[in-house]
C-alpha positions as CSV (number, residue, x, y, z in Angstrom):
1,M,-124.5,84.5,79.1
2,R,-128.0,85.5,78.3
3,I,-129.8,87.4,81.1
4,Y,-133.4,88.3,80.7
5,S,-134.0,92.0,80.2
6,F,-136.1,92.3,83.4
7,L,-132.9,91.8,85.4
8,F,-130.9,94.2,83.3
9,L,-133.6,96.8,83.8
10,S,-133.6,96.4,87.5
11,I,-129.8,96.9,87.6
12,I,-130.1,99.9,85.3
13,G,-132.6,101.3,87.8
14,L,-130.1,100.6,90.6
15,L,-127.3,102.4,88.8
16,S,-129.5,105.4,87.8
17,C,-131.9,105.9,90.6
18,R,-131.8,109.6,90.1
19,S,-134.3,109.1,87.3
20,N,-137.0,108.3,89.9
21,D,-136.7,111.1,92.5
22,K,-140.2,110.6,93.8
23,N,-139.6,107.0,94.7
24,K,-136.2,107.8,96.1
25,V,-137.7,110.5,98.4
26,K,-140.3,108.0,99.6
27,V,-137.7,105.4,100.5
28,K,-135.5,108.0,102.2
29,E,-138.4,109.2,104.3
30,T,-139.4,105.7,105.2
31,L,-135.9,104.5,106.2
32,T,-133.9,107.4,107.3
33,K,-136.3,109.9,108.8
34,N,-134.6,111.9,111.6
35,R,-131.4,109.8,111.0
36,S,-128.5,112.3,111.2
37,I,-125.8,109.6,111.4
38,Y,-125.7,106.3,109.7
39,D,-125.2,104.1,112.8
40,E,-128.4,105.5,114.4
41,F,-131.1,102.9,114.8
42,T,-133.5,102.5,111.9
43,R,-137.1,102.2,112.8
44,L,-139.4,99.3,112.2
45,P,-141.1,98.3,110.1
46,F,-138.3,97.7,107.6
47,G,-139.0,96.8,104.0
48,S,-141.4,97.6,101.2
49,D,-145.0,97.7,102.5
50,V,-146.1,96.9,98.9
51,L,-145.3,93.3,99.8
52,I,-148.0,93.4,102.5
53,S,-150.5,95.7,100.9
54,H,-150.7,94.4,97.3
55,I,-152.4,91.0,96.7
56,F,-150.5,89.2,94.0
57,P,-152.1,86.3,92.1
58,N,-150.3,82.9,91.9
59,G,-148.8,84.1,88.7
60,W,-149.5,86.6,85.9
61,D,-148.5,87.3,82.3
62,T,-145.9,90.0,81.6
63,P,-146.9,92.4,78.8
64,S,-144.1,92.6,76.2
65,E,-144.2,96.4,76.4
66,S,-143.8,96.5,80.2
67,N,-140.4,97.7,81.5
68,Y,-138.7,99.1,84.6
69,N,-139.5,102.7,83.8
70,N,-142.9,102.1,82.3
71,P,-144.6,99.1,83.9
72,V,-148.0,98.0,82.5
73,G,-150.7,96.5,84.7
74,P,-151.3,96.7,88.5
75,H,-149.1,93.6,89.3
76,E,-146.3,94.7,87.1
77,K,-146.4,98.2,88.7
78,A,-146.3,96.7,92.2
79,F,-143.5,94.3,91.3
80,Y,-141.3,97.1,89.9
81,E,-142.0,99.3,92.8
82,I,-140.7,96.6,95.2
83,I,-137.5,96.2,93.1
84,K,-137.0,100.0,93.1
85,F,-137.4,100.2,96.9
86,Y,-134.7,97.6,97.6
87,N,-132.4,99.1,94.9
88,H,-132.5,102.4,96.9
89,L,-132.3,100.7,100.2
90,N,-129.1,99.0,99.3
91,K,-127.4,102.3,98.4
92,I,-127.2,103.8,101.9
93,E,-123.7,104.3,103.1
94,Y,-122.0,101.6,105.2
95,I,-121.8,101.9,109.0
96,T,-119.2,100.5,111.4
97,A,-119.5,96.8,112.0
98,P,-119.3,95.2,115.4
99,Q,-116.4,92.8,116.3
100,F,-117.5,89.4,115.1
101,S,-115.6,86.3,116.3
102,E,-118.1,83.5,115.5
103,F,-120.7,82.9,112.7
104,K,-123.6,80.6,112.3
105,Y,-125.4,80.4,109.0
106,L,-129.1,79.8,109.1
107,N,-130.7,78.6,105.9
108,I,-134.0,79.9,104.6
109,G,-135.0,77.2,102.2
110,E,-132.0,76.1,100.1
111,D,-129.5,78.9,100.2
112,T,-126.4,77.4,101.8
113,L,-124.1,78.4,98.9
114,I,-125.2,82.0,98.8
115,T,-124.9,82.6,102.5
116,K,-121.5,81.0,102.9
117,N,-120.1,82.5,99.8
118,N,-121.1,86.0,100.7
119,T,-118.2,86.7,102.9
120,Q,-118.4,90.5,102.4
121,Y,-121.2,91.0,104.9
122,K,-118.7,91.9,107.6
123,N,-117.8,95.0,105.7
124,S,-121.2,95.8,104.1
125,I,-123.5,96.7,107.0
126,R,-125.8,99.5,106.1
127,Y,-128.4,99.6,108.8
128,R,-128.7,98.9,112.5
129,L,-132.2,97.8,113.5
130,P,-133.6,98.0,117.0
131,D,-132.2,95.4,119.5
132,F,-134.6,92.4,120.0
133,D,-134.6,89.7,122.6
134,G,-130.9,89.7,123.4
135,Y,-129.7,90.4,119.8
136,Q,-128.2,93.5,118.2
137,C,-129.8,93.4,114.7
138,Y,-128.0,94.6,111.5
139,Y,-128.7,94.6,107.8
140,A,-125.8,94.1,105.4
141,S,-126.1,94.2,101.6
142,N,-124.0,94.1,98.4
143,Y,-125.0,94.5,94.7
144,Y,-123.0,94.1,91.5
145,T,-122.7,96.2,88.4
146,F,-122.5,95.0,84.8
147,G,-118.8,94.7,84.8
148,E,-118.8,92.7,88.1
149,I,-121.4,90.1,87.0
150,E,-119.0,87.6,85.4
151,K,-116.5,87.8,88.2
152,N,-119.1,87.9,91.0
153,P,-117.7,86.0,94.0
154,I,-121.2,84.7,94.7
155,S,-121.7,82.8,91.5
156,T,-122.6,79.3,92.6
157,K,-122.1,75.7,91.5
158,D,-125.6,75.6,90.2
159,F,-124.8,78.3,87.7
160,K,-126.6,81.2,89.4
161,Q,-125.2,84.7,89.0
162,Y,-126.2,86.8,92.0
163,M,-126.8,90.5,91.4
164,S,-127.8,91.5,94.9
165,V,-127.5,90.0,98.3
166,G,-128.9,91.2,101.7
167,N,-128.3,89.5,105.0
168,L,-129.8,90.0,108.4
169,I,-127.2,89.7,111.1
170,L,-128.3,88.8,114.6
171,Y,-125.4,89.6,116.9
172,K,-124.8,88.7,120.6
173,K,-122.4,91.3,122.0
174,E,-121.5,89.2,125.1
175,T,-120.1,86.3,122.9
176,K,-119.3,88.3,119.8
177,S,-121.2,85.7,117.8
178,A,-123.6,86.2,115.0
179,S,-126.4,84.3,113.2
180,I,-126.6,85.2,109.4
181,L,-129.8,84.9,107.4
182,N,-130.1,85.7,103.7
183,I,-133.3,87.7,103.5
184,L,-132.8,89.4,100.1
185,N,-131.3,88.3,96.8
186,S,-131.7,88.5,93.0
187,Y,-130.1,86.2,90.5
188,A,-130.2,84.9,87.0
189,Y,-129.0,81.5,85.7
190,Q,-126.0,81.6,83.4
191,E,-128.1,79.7,80.9
192,G,-131.7,80.8,80.9
193,D,-134.3,83.5,80.3
194,Y,-135.6,84.3,83.7
195,N,-134.5,85.9,87.0
196,C,-135.5,85.1,90.6
197,Y,-135.9,87.3,93.6
198,R,-136.1,87.2,97.4
199,F,-137.5,90.1,99.3
200,F,-138.2,90.7,103.0
201,F,-140.5,92.7,105.3
202,I,-139.8,93.1,109.0
203,D,-142.7,94.3,111.0
204,K,-142.6,96.3,114.3
205,N,-142.6,93.1,116.3
206,M,-139.5,91.8,114.5
207,K,-141.6,89.2,112.6
208,I,-139.8,88.7,109.3
209,K,-141.7,87.7,106.2
210,I,-139.8,86.3,103.2
211,F,-141.3,86.6,99.6
212,E,-139.8,84.8,96.6
213,G,-140.6,84.9,92.9
214,C,-139.3,84.7,89.4
215,A,-139.8,86.7,86.2
216,G,-139.2,85.5,82.6
217,E,-140.6,84.1,79.4
218,G,-143.6,86.3,79.6
219,S,-144.7,85.5,83.1
220,C,-144.1,86.5,86.8
221,N,-144.9,85.2,90.2
222,L,-144.3,86.3,93.8
223,K,-145.5,84.8,97.0
224,L,-144.9,84.6,100.8
225,T,-142.6,81.6,101.4
226,H,-141.3,81.8,105.0
227,E,-141.9,83.5,108.3
228,I,-139.1,84.0,110.8
229,R,-139.5,84.8,114.5
230,I,-137.0,85.4,117.3
231,L,-138.4,83.5,120.3
232,S,-138.3,84.6,123.9
233,N,-135.4,82.2,124.6
234,A,-133.4,83.8,121.7
235,E,-134.0,80.8,119.5
236,I,-134.7,81.6,115.8
237,S,-137.7,80.0,114.3
238,I,-137.9,79.6,110.5
239,K,-141.3,78.4,109.2
240,E,-142.0,77.5,105.6
241,I,-145.3,78.7,104.2
242,K,-146.8,76.1,101.8
C-alpha cells in the first residue's frame, strides 16, 4: 500500500511530539489549564483556533520541499499547525467512561462505516466537555501507529485506511443513551497518493464546525463543510455548508 508522505509525516509527528515542545505547551495550556485530574471539565472553545482565524483558499499548491517539520508557505504552515494540534490533543490520558446502554449514530456527510466500525470509543474517552442542554458531552479518540495500519479495525469496504478517529459523545444520564458523531478523522486510500482529513472546532456556545480537506499530488484543500447545533429541545441539527 502506498501512502502519501504527508500522512506519514503527520503520524511521525504524532509519535514524536517531543520535537515540538513549543506547540505542545500551547496545546497543553489551551486544553488542560488548571486541570488537575483528567475527568475535570475541559473548557470551551475546544479545537484548533487556526481553523477559525486562518483564511484558506479553495485550494493551493503544495511545494515539494514542504514537510511536517519545515512547512513552506502560509497555508502549509497553518495546515500543519492544525494537524499538530490534534495529534497532541489525542494523546491526553483516558478518563472513566459513563455507563452506556444505548447508542445512536448520527452521520456527518457519508461516514456510516467509520462511525459504526469504531467500537473502541467506549474505552477511549479523553475529555469531558461542559454539559449542554440536557447532555453530558465527551470526546473520545483513537489513533494508529505504523504497525497497526494494516490491521486497523476501521479499514472500510471502500478501501480507506483510517489513521485517527475522534468522536463526540452526547450522553443522557437518565436513559444511559448516547448519540455518537464522528468529528475528527484522517485516512488514506489503500491505492492512491493522497490523504483526507476531518477537523472540528467547538465554540463557547457549543456550536460545532466541521472542516474537511485532502492533501496529495502537489495540492491541498480545506474548507468548512458542516455546522452542528444542539437545539433547545435536545435535538441535534446537522447542516451541510455548500
